[in-house]
N, C-alpha and C positions, 0 to 999 in steps of 0.2 A: 549515220550510225544507227544500227538497229539493236536496241537493248533487250527487247522481248520478242518471243515467237508470235507468229500469227495464229498458230493453232491454240485454241482456248485452253485445252487441258495442259499443254506444255507451258503456256504462259502462266497459268495458275500455279503450277509447280515452281516456276522460276520466281514468281512474286513471293510464294510461301517460303522458298529457300532464302530469299533476301531478308524477309522478316525474321526468319529463324536466326540468321547470322547476326542481325541487329540485336535480337534478344539474347543471343549467346554472348556477345560482347558486353552488354549491360550486366548480365548475370555474373560473368567472371570478373568484371571490374568491381562489382559489389563484393564478391567473395575475397578478392585481393584486398579491398578496403577493410573487410572484417578481420582477415589474417593480420593486417598491419595493426589494427586496434587491439586485438587479442595479444599479439606479441608485445605491444607497448605496456601491457599490464606488468610485464617482467621488470619494468623500470621502477615499480613501486618501492622496492628496497633501496634503490639508489636515491629516490626522493627523500625517503626516511633518513638515510645516512646523511644526505646533504643538509636536511633540516636539523638533524641532531648536531652536526658539526657546527652549523651557524649558531645554534642555541648555546652549545658548549662554549664557543669562542666569546659570545656576547656575555655570558655569565662570568667567565673568568676575567674578562676585561672589566666588567662591572664590579667584581669583587676587588680587583686591583685598584680601581678608582676609589672604592669605598674606604680602603685602608691607607690610601696614599696620603691622606691629610692628617693621619694620626700623629700627635706630637711625639717627638723624640725618635720615631721609627724611620723617618724620611722615606726612601724608596726601597728599603730592605725587605719589606713584606710584600709590597705591591709588585715588585719585579718578578718573583716566582709565579704569581697569578698570571701576569701578562705573558710570561714565557710558556706556561702551560696552555694558554689560549691558542698557541700555534697548532696543537693537536686538533683543535676544532677546524682550523683551516685545512689540515690534511684530510680530515673526515669529509669536509665539504667538497674538496677536490676529488676524492675517491667517489663520492656520490655522483658528482657531475660527469666523471668519466664513465661510470656505469650507465647513466642515463643516455649519454651520447652513443655508447656501444649498442645498447638495446635499440635506440632509434635507428641506427644504421642497419641493424639486423632486421628490424621490422620493415624498413623500406625495401630491402633486398627480397625478403620473403613475400611481401605484398605484391611487388612488381612481378616476381617470378611466378607466383601463383596465378596471377591474372594473365600475364603475357603468353605463357606456354600454350594453354588451350586456345586462347584467342588467335595466336599466330598460326597454329595448326589448322583450325577450321577456316579462318579468313584466307589463309594461303591456298587451301584446296578450293574454296569457293571462288577466289579470284581467278585461279587457273581455268576453272570450268566456265565462268562467266566471260572472261576475256576470249577464250576459245570460241564460245558461241557467238559473241559480238563480232569477232573477226570473220568467222565463216558466214554468218547470216548477212552481214553487211556486204561482203564480197559477192555472195550469191545474189542478193537483191540488186546489186549494181550490174550483174550480168544478164538479168532476165527482165525484159520489158513486156514481151508478149509470147504467144505460143511458138513463134518462129525461133526463139532462143532455146527451146527445150532440147535440141539435139545434143548440146554439150552435156547437159545433166543426164540425159539418157545414156550417153557414152560413159560417163562417170559411174552410173549405176551398174553398167555391165562389168566395170572393173572392180567395183567395191562391194556390191550387195551380195548377200549369201545366195548360193545356188537355189535353195528351195523358194526364195522370194521371186527370183527370176523365172523359175519354172511355172509359178502360178500365173505369170503374166503371159508367157508364150512358150510353146514347145521349142522354138528356135528364136530366142530373143536377139541373138547376134545377127542372124540372117534377116530378121524383121527390121532391125536397125539399119543394116546395109541397104535394104530395099526401100528404106524411107517410109515404112508403114506408120502413119501418124498416130493411130490409136496406141500401138505398142510403144512408140517413142514417148508419147504423153505419159503412159502408165509407168514406164521406166523412170522418166524424169520426176514423176510424183514421189517415187521412193526417195530420191536424193533430196528433193525440196522439203519433204516432211522431216527428214533427218536434220535439215538445217532450220527447221521450225517455220518454214514459209508455205504460204498458200500458192499452189500453181496457178498460172494464168489460165483463163477460160479458153477452150478451143473455139476457133472461129467456125461458124456453121455456114 
């Protein structure tokens, strides 16, 4: 498997793009984390409500306990205090529900913020890298020495732009059919460079 091109400039671009993608993933993961944390600040009223409900319930229960032992009154005064303490439970429950809702929202926003740009860039990068790896690996497996250049020269005749072919020969197709080694070599070089490979050296 060939991961990087033989040609120095193209190899540097590939390594740079790999590093860019890593940095991009780290950056957006951090942004997603920030969005999550900022969104969680919306849960502050819920925590306040939860704390107020707990405090109100405890105070009402405490007041009920305080008057419970008064002589002659039995439970007639303590009962209303304890009944009102249920309001504190409702406040506490409402605060907890608000915190849970904000937590779910923060989770969705954080993941969405991070994943969308990450998936777009990583998806495009993956397509390009996999395409190069497949093409370069296949080309590398087909060429051992200059005797294998004929296939790449033929591919160049089919794929390369006409101006490139014209710079190599006034009749590149005829030169290929005649088996002219210099033209075949130069045609093959066009294809091999597109695949990121060094051509083999001609035998002298």
